[in-house]
C-alpha positions, 0 to 999 in steps of 0.5 A: 248839799245844795237845795236843788240837789235835796229837791232832786233827791226827793223827786228821784225817791218819789218816782222810784216809789211810784214805780213799784205800782208799775212793776205790779201792773207789768208783771200781771200781764207779762213774764217778770223777766221779760217785762224787766228786759222790756224796761231796759230795751226801752231805756236803751233805744233810741236814747243811745243814738242821741246820748254819747257813751261816757268815758268809762270802760265797757266792763264797768258799763256791763257790771253796772247794767247786770247788777242793777238790771238783772240782779236788782230788778230781775229779782225784784220783779220775780218777787212781786210776781210771786206775791211780794206786795208792791208797797212792802217791797218798796220798803224792804228794798231800802235795805240797800241803804245799809248795803251801800254804806257797808260796801262803801266802807269796804271798797272806798274806805267810807267809815259808817258812823255809830248811829248808822250801824245802830240804824242797820241793826234796827232795820234788819230786826224789822226784816226779821219780824216781817220774816216771822209772818212769812215762815212758809216757803212760798211766802218767805221766798219773795221776801228773800228775793227782795232782800237779795235785790237790795244787795245787788242795788248796793253793789250797783251803787258801788259801780256808779261811784267807781265811774266818777263824775261823768254824764250819768244819764249816758252811763245809765243809757249805755249800761241798759244794753247789757241786761236785755239778752240775759233777762230774755234768756232767763225768761225763756228758761224760767217760763218757756218760749211761749212767753212771747205769744202770751205777752202779745196776747195779754199786754194792754195799754196799762202794761205798755204804760208801766214799761214806759214809766219804768224805762223813762221815769225810773231808769233814765230819770231816777237811776241816772240822777241817783248815780249822779248824786252818788258821784258828787256826794258820799254814799252815806249822804245820798242813800238816806234820801231813798227813805222817801221811796217806801213812803211814796211806794206804800202810799201809791200801792194803797191808793192804786192797788188797794194793798194792805199789810198785816199787823206783824208786817206793820210792826216790822215795817215800823222797825225798818223805817225807824232804822232808816230814820236813825241813819238819816237823823242820828248824827244831828240828834247826837250833836244837838244833845251832846 
């Protein structure tokens, strides 16, 4: 991978990590599914009037849009609204690295390396430790939702790989059409039709800025560039750069939200991070000491 793509990978990870603070601010003011819908509406309009639809099927666009927009972010926004700390969620959702590697093996025949399997086991062990802190249903549910969101991210990565080497900004923009109506419908079913009046009453400049950052920073830049990198390189080579997402997420959440985590959550987070590190650097260490 050339240096410009390495730097791009880190830039994507930084923006995605900081977006978890924006999620927290957004769902504090607006129904989580409605805020997710606003994110994708802003990502689609007016950009689709200026960006050509890529040469892929509507079905693939819809699949990617629903997997990422409804599956990943719908669940993630709900999890954070229900009490999942923004910084911790930025770490837990990086289980997508291992979901992506596993799914790439199933759908594309990309065989995981032994150290990637070991890294996955260590990381999932860390999730088990975090779950010990959240055995009560009210606390466990946001963690489960975040893990499910990571799974949907992995499936979304498979859809973007299936698209091949195309204009990934156009792919993300046009796919952003599809989550909006399902998210609005889900918001009405979950929170009632009064969410629109509540949003108009509660929304401030911070909520608007959060929606704009999530739409234009995280979605148009972050996910279109991530999809482009996945179209150029194997998933096992691209996904590990997302290791930097929780670094940016936890740092920004601590600085801007004043979040702290418990001792057990720190221990579990350390195991998750160690698993990600094994996935990234395990091959190099084995070659060095072989």
